[in-house]
C-alpha positions as CSV (number, residue, x, y, z in Angstrom):
1,M,0.0,0.1,-0.1
2,A,0.9,3.5,-0.7
3,P,2.0,5.8,1.6
4,R,-0.5,8.6,2.5
5,H,0.1,12.3,1.7
6,P,-0.6,14.0,4.9
7,D,-2.9,16.3,2.7
8,E,-4.5,13.6,1.1
9,A,-8.5,14.1,1.8
10,P,-10.1,11.1,3.6
11,L,-11.7,8.2,1.6
12,W,-15.5,9.4,2.8
13,H,-14.6,13.1,1.2
14,R,-13.5,11.6,-1.9
15,L,-16.1,9.5,-2.4
16,G,-18.6,12.3,-1.6
17,W,-17.2,14.3,-4.0
18,M,-17.1,11.3,-6.8
19,A,-21.0,10.6,-6.1
20,A,-21.5,14.7,-6.1
21,I,-19.9,14.5,-9.6
22,W,-21.6,11.5,-10.8
23,L,-25.1,12.6,-9.7
24,A,-24.5,16.2,-11.5
25,S,-23.6,14.3,-14.8
26,V,-26.9,11.9,-14.5
27,A,-29.2,15.1,-13.9
28,A,-27.5,17.2,-16.8
29,L,-28.1,14.1,-19.0
30,A,-31.6,13.8,-17.8
31,V,-32.3,17.6,-18.7
32,M,-30.8,17.1,-22.1
33,A,-32.8,14.0,-22.4
34,I,-35.9,15.9,-21.7
35,L,-35.1,18.9,-24.1
36,L,-34.4,17.0,-26.9
37,R,-37.8,14.7,-26.3
38,L,-39.6,18.2,-26.2
39,V,-38.1,19.3,-29.6
40,L,-38.6,15.9,-31.0
41,A,-42.1,15.7,-30.0
42,R,-43.5,18.8,-31.7
């Protein structure tokens, strides 16, 4: 196992950021899908 750097964030903090970025990307894709569906439904 590699030695940790003293300024490295704890695991829960890094996982929280990863989850937040993933949720933001899913939300952005959902918005784009809804807009595309509205445009194509005309």
